[in-house]
C-alpha positions, 0 to 999 in steps of 0.5 A, a space after each residue: 203510344 206506337 201502334 206497334 205498342 212499344 215504349 221508348 224511353 229517352 236516354 238520361 244526361 249520362 252514357 248509359 242510354 236504355 230501350 224497353 219494348 213489349 209485345 201488343 196486348 193481343 197474342 202470347 206475352 214476349 220477353 222484355 228486352 233492353 239495350 244499353 250503351 255502356 261506356 268504359 276504357 274510353 269506348 262505348 259498347 252496347 248490350 242487349 238482352 237481359 242486361 241489368 241481371 248480368 251487368 257488372 258495371 256502373 257508369 254515371 259519367 257526365 251527370 254533374 254529380 256533385 259531393 263526396 263519393 260514397 265510401 261504400 261504392 267500395 262495398 260492390 265488390 263484384 263490379 268489374 267496370 266504374 266510370 264517375 268521369 266528368 262531374 263534379 266530385 270533391 273530396 279523396 278518393 274513397 280507400 274502400 275502392 280497394 276492395 273492388 278486388 275484381 275491378 278491370 276498368 277505374 275512370 275518376 278523370 275530370 273532377 275535383 278530386 284532391 289528397 293522395 291516391 290512396 297506396 292501397 290501390 296497387 293491390 288491385 291486379 285486375 286493374 287494366 285501365 286507370 284514369 284520375 286525369 284533370 283532377 287536384 290530386 297531389 302526392 307521389 304517385 303509389 309505386 307500383 309497376 302495373 301503375 307505371 303501365 298505365 301511362 302519364 295521360 291517366 295522372 296528367 291535369 294534377 299539377 301537384 301530383 308527381 312520381 312516375 309514370 309521370 316525367 315530374 319526379 318531384 314537386 317542381 318548387 323543391 325539386 333538385 333537378 328544376 333548381 340545377 338549370 336554374 343554378 347554371 342560369 344564374 351562373 352564367 348571368 353572374 358570369 355576364 354581369 363580371 364580364 360587363 363590369 370588366 369591359 367598364 373598368 378597362 374602357 374608363 382607364 384607357 380613356 383617364 390614359 389617353 387624356 393623360 396622354 394627350 395632356 401631357 403631349 400638350 404640355 411637352 409641346 409647350 415647354 418645347 416651343 417655351 424653350 425655343 423663345 428663350 433660346 432664340 
């Protein structure tokens, strides 16, 4: 223990770090103070004082957590920020998150989540930051003017996810817009093949005509020579 009586707690693997300081045994007791680093909306914030009594967010990012996201998190209706990014969570996004009516920041990026984005999340009107980037989500992004304000970087890295604000309007395997350029390309290739066929046919016909012309000229010359000999 250091001579001033303080106790230092090393931060865990995640984004929350804390330390607690106490006064020495001699003298009047002092109030405990804690310093917490909290990461949300891609920014780090430091809080000092009675943090735990006034905290309204959860940051469990970068902890190598696995399994399904607990449905019970949806019962924490008072939290304003939730960061579960950079873990190994699997399964769908819990639809119970629709009960987080006061949440302002929800970061689920860089996991292995699958399934569709619950359409109920469009009712989170306080939500100003939302990211599910780099997962395995699929289907159409729920149609909402609010969802369009998050930008495509909050949804990127999901190959089978489409709809606004992403530029993909539907699955690339069935997209009419993706098939049209391919069709026009195929038509162009067909036209090129047709032109080459015409070229080869014309070349062969011309070659035959030239050969016939040479043969006829040779025969005609031979006939003239024979007639000249006979007449002499």
